[in-house]
C-alpha positions, 0 to 999 in steps of 0.5 A: 630381429625386427628392431635390427631390421628396422635399423638396417632399412634405415641405414640402407636409406641413408647410404642410398641418399649419400652422394658419395655413393653415387659418385663411386658407382658412377666412377666404376661404370665409367671405368667399365665404359672405358674398358670397352674402348681399350678393348677395341685397341687390343684386337682379339682380346677385347672380352678378356680386357673388359672382364678384367677391368670391369671386375677390378673396377667393381672390386675397388669401388666396393672396397672403398664403399665398404671401408669408408662408409663402414668405419663411420657407421657408429662414429656418425651416429655418435657425432650427430647425437642420434645414437643416444636417442636410439638406444633410449628406445628398446634397441640394444646395442648388439641389435644397432650393430647388426642393423648397421651391418645388414644395411651396409651389406644390402647397399653393397649388394645393390650397388654390385648388382648395378655395376654388374649389369653395366659390365654385361652391357659392355659385353653385350656391346662387344660380343652381341650376345652372351654365352654360358661361360660368361656366368662365371662373371656372376660368381666372381661378383658374388665372391666380391660381395662375400669379401666385402661382407667381411671387410664391413664386419672388420670396419664395424669392429674397429669403429666400435673403439677407434676413431675413423682414421684409425679404423680405416688404417686397421681395416686396410691393413687387415685386408692387405694381410688377408690377401697373402694368407696362403703365402704366410702358410707356405713361407720358409724363413732363411733361419728356419726358426720354428717359433717364427714359422709357427707364429706366421702360420698361426696368424694366417688362420686368424686373419681373413682369407681374402685370397679364396675370393679372388676368382677373376682370372677364372671368370675372365677366361670363362672357366667354370668355378666349382660349386664346392668353392661357392659353398665353402666361401659363403659358409666362410664369409658368414661364420667369420662375419658372425665371429667379428660381429659377436666381438664387436657387440662384446666391445661395443657393449663395454664402451662408455657412451657418456 
């Protein structure tokens, strides 16, 4: 685990030095600032507008960081030939993948905290004080981080056996599909084909359920989020990410790096 932690720290340092990362975070903070001016126009719903646009900006920018940087975690090391020197040392392939995953998840956490701080500054500017219902925004940002953890795991999996472009397409497709998992379970075909219904429901349980992490509506209106949901989503994100990482390690261990 010490070797994986060393890879994670190095990945975090590389990501922090990436100018693209700063540009994306700056753009998110700019969108949050723009929400203030939009809220001024929307009389009586300034708080709702700021929370909604702010959380949307955090989610979208975080997703871009997770996908575009995540798919390059393995490919960049292979392209620069630094992976071969690293694996020549007593570093196993699964330790390398775990370290890359941990480094990017840590990077996302730091950036989400920075963007969330910008959102609260915007709320303070409009409201001049924070209230207890505003704590739901923190939970919403935490759920975004859990969701992005899953996205990073998927991006890392696809980067182990495909090109960056295909990995981006695969990860994006699974993300979109994961937003409609509950609809897939309740959808009924016009033909009522048992085989089609069974197949769709089976896929819905295999796909990552990103819909459960969407609490922006509740956070925007200041509604409390159940502690059971927080625990459930945390366990789900950790277990699902662990499974994907195990599959990634199995695929990567069989890849010919010559």
